[in-house]
N, C-alpha and C positions, 0 to 999 in steps of 0.2 A: 719794199716798202718807201713812200714819200714823205715829204717833209711832214703833211698836214696827219697824216695817218700817224707818224712818230710819237707827235703831241698826245695822239690818246693814249698811250702806252707810258707818260712819263711817270707818274706816281707808282705804277705795278714794278714797272724797271726798279726804281730806286728801292723797293721794299722787296725785291727779289722774289716778286711773284710771277714772273711771264713765264710760260711756259717754255720750253726749251726752244721749240722750232721760231716762236716768236722773238725771242729775245736774240737767238741768231739773225735773224732779217734788222732787227732794230740796233745791234752792234753792227751789223754789216753796212747799214744806212750810216753809222755815224762815223765809220773808217772813211768816206768819202764826202761828207759833208760837215765842213767845218762850223757852216751857221747852225746846226742842230747840236754839235758839241758845246758850242758858246750858250745856247738855251736849255740845254741839258745843266751846266753847269749854273748858269743863273736860277733854274727850277731847283736846282739841290741845294742852293744857298737859302733861297726862298723859302723852304720847306722847314730846314732848320733854324731860320731865324722866328720863323710862326711857332715852331714847337715850343721852341726856348720860350717867347714871348706868351706862351697860354701856360707853359709850366712854372714860370715864376711865381704871377699871383694871379689867383681867379677870383680873389674878392672884388666885389664890384663897391662904387663908392655909395654912401649911405643917402645920397641926394638921388639917387636913379629911381624914378617911378615903379612900382610894384607890376602897375598895367603895360608899361614899354615891356619890362622881364617877360612879362608872360606871354606879349605877344609876338617877341622876337624867339622865344622856345615853342611857339605853336607854328610859327612860320618856317623854323627848323623841321620840324616832326611834318609840317607835310611836303618840303621839299625831299624829306628821305623817303617818302612814301611814292614818289616822283609825279 
């Protein structure tokens, strides 16, 4: 596994969802690449902060136009479908 390939598996690794063979290659790469260790720690911190920010208050300010909210939701739905 190289550095670029490692980045494709970051979220699955943090969630504990990597198959054993892929996790082994992932962790083997980490043992020899301090740059990827640093990147993983930064990614882990970002995910943690993002989850905390989303968990605190999901309400919108009253002055957000409903059309904007609907456009964002539609775009997210479109992205999820690929």
